[in-house]
C-alpha positions as CSV (number, residue, x, y, z in Angstrom):
1,M,128.0,141.7,39.5
2,N,124.2,142.2,39.0
3,L,122.5,143.9,41.8
4,V,119.2,142.5,40.9
5,T,118.3,139.5,38.8
6,N,115.2,138.0,37.3
7,K,114.6,134.4,38.6
8,R,111.3,132.9,37.1
9,G,109.9,136.3,36.8
10,E,110.7,137.5,40.3
11,L,113.1,140.3,41.0
12,L,115.7,139.2,43.5
13,T,119.1,140.0,45.0
14,T,121.3,137.7,47.2
15,S,122.8,138.1,50.7
16,K,126.2,137.5,49.0
17,V,125.6,140.6,46.7
18,I,124.5,142.7,49.6
19,A,127.5,141.7,51.7
20,D,129.9,142.5,48.8
21,S,128.1,145.7,47.9
22,F,127.9,147.1,51.5
23,G,131.4,146.0,52.4
24,K,130.1,143.6,55.0
25,I,131.2,140.0,55.8
26,H,128.7,137.6,54.2
27,R,128.3,135.4,57.4
28,D,127.3,138.6,59.3
29,V,124.7,139.4,56.8
30,M,123.4,135.8,56.9
31,R,123.3,136.0,60.7
32,S,121.4,139.4,60.4
33,I,118.8,137.8,58.2
34,K,118.4,134.8,60.5
35,N,118.0,137.3,63.5
36,L,115.5,139.6,61.7
37,D,112.6,140.6,64.0
38,C,109.9,139.9,61.4
39,S,107.2,137.3,61.1
40,D,107.7,133.9,59.9
41,D,105.4,134.5,57.0
42,F,107.4,137.7,55.9
43,R,110.7,135.7,56.1
44,V,109.4,132.8,54.1
45,R,108.0,135.1,51.3
46,N,111.1,137.5,51.2
47,F,114.2,135.2,52.2
48,A,114.7,132.0,50.4
49,Q,117.7,129.6,51.0
50,S,119.9,129.5,48.0
51,S,123.6,129.0,47.1
52,Y,126.4,130.3,45.0
53,L,129.7,129.3,43.7
54,S,132.7,130.7,45.5
55,P,135.9,131.7,43.5
56,Q,137.3,128.4,44.8
57,N,134.4,126.5,43.2
58,K,132.7,125.6,46.5
59,T,129.1,125.7,46.8
60,L,128.2,128.2,49.7
61,E,124.9,129.1,51.4
62,C,123.2,132.4,50.8
63,F,119.7,133.8,50.6
64,D,117.7,135.0,47.5
65,I,116.0,138.2,48.8
66,T,113.0,140.0,47.3
67,R,112.7,143.9,47.1
68,D,110.7,143.9,50.4
69,G,113.3,141.7,52.1
70,F,116.1,143.9,50.9
71,A,114.3,147.1,52.3
72,F,113.7,145.3,55.6
73,L,117.2,144.1,56.0
74,C,119.2,147.0,54.4
75,M,117.2,150.0,55.5
76,G,118.7,149.3,59.0
77,F,122.2,149.9,57.5
78,T,123.5,153.3,58.2
79,G,126.1,155.8,56.9
80,K,126.7,157.6,53.7
81,Y,128.2,154.6,52.0
82,A,125.0,152.5,52.9
83,A,122.7,155.4,51.8
84,A,124.4,155.5,48.4
85,W,124.0,151.7,48.1
86,K,120.3,151.8,49.2
87,E,119.6,154.2,46.4
88,K,121.4,152.0,43.7
89,Y,119.5,148.9,44.8
90,I,116.1,150.8,44.8
91,F,117.0,152.0,41.3
92,A,118.0,148.6,40.1
93,F,114.8,147.0,41.3
94,N,112.7,149.7,39.7
95,T,114.6,149.5,36.4
96,M,114.1,145.7,36.3
97,E,110.6,146.0,37.1
98,T,110.0,148.5,34.3
99,A,111.7,146.2,31.9
100,L,109.6,143.2,33.0
101,N,106.4,145.3,32.7
102,N,107.3,146.8,29.3
103,P,108.9,143.8,27.4
104,P,110.9,144.7,24.1
105,L,109.6,143.7,20.8
106,T,108.9,140.0,20.6
107,M,110.0,137.6,17.9
108,A,106.4,137.4,16.7
109,T,106.3,141.1,16.4
110,L,109.6,141.0,14.4
111,N,108.2,138.2,12.2
112,D,105.1,140.3,11.5
113,L,107.2,143.3,10.6
114,T,109.4,141.2,8.4
115,R,106.3,139.7,6.6
116,K,105.0,143.3,6.0
117,I,108.2,144.5,4.6
118,E,108.5,141.5,2.3
119,S,104.9,142.0,1.1
120,D,105.5,145.7,0.5
121,K,108.7,144.8,-1.4
122,D,106.8,142.2,-3.6
123,V,104.1,144.9,-4.4
124,A,106.8,147.4,-5.3
125,S,108.6,144.8,-7.5
126,Y,105.4,143.8,-9.3
127,C,104.7,147.5,-9.8
128,G,108.3,148.0,-11.1
129,K,107.9,145.1,-13.4
130,E,104.6,146.4,-14.7
131,L,106.1,149.9,-15.2
132,A,109.0,148.3,-17.2
133,N,106.4,146.4,-19.2
134,Y,104.4,149.6,-19.8
135,K,107.6,151.4,-21.1
136,K,107.9,148.5,-23.7
137,V,104.3,148.6,-24.9
138,K,104.0,152.4,-24.6
139,K,105.8,153.0,-27.9
140,E,103.8,150.2,-29.6
141,N,100.6,151.7,-28.4
142,S,101.7,155.2,-29.4
143,V,102.4,154.0,-32.9
144,E,99.1,152.2,-33.1
145,W,97.3,155.2,-31.7
146,E,98.9,157.6,-34.3
147,K,98.1,155.1,-37.1
148,T,94.4,154.9,-35.9
149,V,94.1,158.7,-35.7
150,S,95.6,159.0,-39.1
151,E,93.1,156.5,-40.4
152,V,90.1,158.0,-38.7
153,Q,91.1,161.6,-40.0
154,S,91.4,160.1,-43.5
155,S,88.0,158.5,-43.3
156,F,86.6,162.0,-42.6
157,G,88.6,163.7,-45.3
158,F,91.0,165.5,-42.9
159,K,94.3,164.4,-44.2
């Protein structure tokens, strides 16, 4: 079960996840949300009607809840068990936020790196071919050089 999910770029949890995680009955959590003493504006921004599929394949009502909504609702929960879960949720929201703000390498970046690697490989291959070519002509050039040196020396009378 994901504590926090990314829906259209927004980090959310659900009333069902909160109920399951805190060991509460979902309808009680739903009632708590409906009875929160907050402004209508806050409620609209942080608690959106949603649904989930039950194990019996029934579509049931729940709320999608933002980080602020979670804090407002759950910070009222008490006890050691609730405190441990509050920490887990805060960590999960922060981890997801960090991941969203620091995306991993994109396909474009990977494609650029692949092109660079292929280009470097082509250059190395070309250089390797030229080196192999040089080894073939080196002997011919050495023989020609020795012959020319010998002829030059002969023309000067140094033989």
